[in-house]
N, C-alpha and C positions, 0 to 999 in steps of 0.2 A: 427383434426387440433390441432396443438400445440399452447399453449398460447404464444403470443408475449410479449417480455419484452420491456418496454419503453426505448427509446434511452438514455434518461438521466440516467436511472438506469444502463444500460450497460456501459456508459461512466464512471460512478462512479466505477463500478467493475473493468473495464480495467485499469483505472488510479491507483487504489489501487494495482492491479497486477503488473503494471509497476514499481510503487514505491517499491513494495516488491522485485521484481526481480533485481532491481538496488540498493538495500540497501547496506549499509556499516556500520561498527562499528568503532568508533574512537579510543578507548583505550583498546580494548580487541581483542583476536584472533577471527576471524569471526565465526568459527565453534562453539565456546563456549560462544559467546557474549550474554549478557542478554538484550541489547538494540541496536536498529538499527535506522539509519537515512537514508534519501534519499533526493535527490535534489528536489527543489520546481519548476521544470520546466514544470508545468502543469497549465491548466486553473484555475484561482483564484476562480471562482465560484464553480468549482468541488472540489478544495481543501477545501473551506469553508464548503461544504456539508459533505465531509469526516471527517472534524474536528467536525462538529455538531453530526455526527453519532458515534463519539468517536473512530474512527479507526486510526486517526492521531492527532498529536498536532503540530500546526504550530509555536508556540512560538512567538517571536518577528516578526513583519511584515517586518523587515529589514533582518531577518535571511534568508539565501539562502537554508537552509535544513529544513526538517520536521522530526518529531519523529514518528515512527510506534508504536502504543500502543499494549499491549498484545492482545486486542480484534481485532485490525487491523491485527496483524500477524496471528491470528487464522482464521479470515475471508479470508485473502489472501491465506492461505493454503487450506481452503475449496474451494475457487475459482479455485485453481490449479486443484483440483479433478474435479470440475464441468466442466471445459473446457478441461480436459484430458491432462494437462500439467505437466511436471516434473520441480522440483526446480533445476535449473542448478547448484546452489551452492552446492548441495548435491551429485553430480555425482562423 
């Protein structure tokens, strides 16, 4: 029997993946950008948890976008592998 992952952990992983897959860069070409943002349209408790883990930075609570940290970008890429997904921006 495989070990089950708690739903809260899965929600964190999938929220990070969605933020990663819908990321954008503001002032640099996407393919060569060094920083990426994503919209904050996710559960605030989950975003707070991702912020505490160091995977995102929310900035001002009035801000409508979040910043994906280097650790968050790496974790999201690891999750793409875990779930057998491709990064659609690299196709």
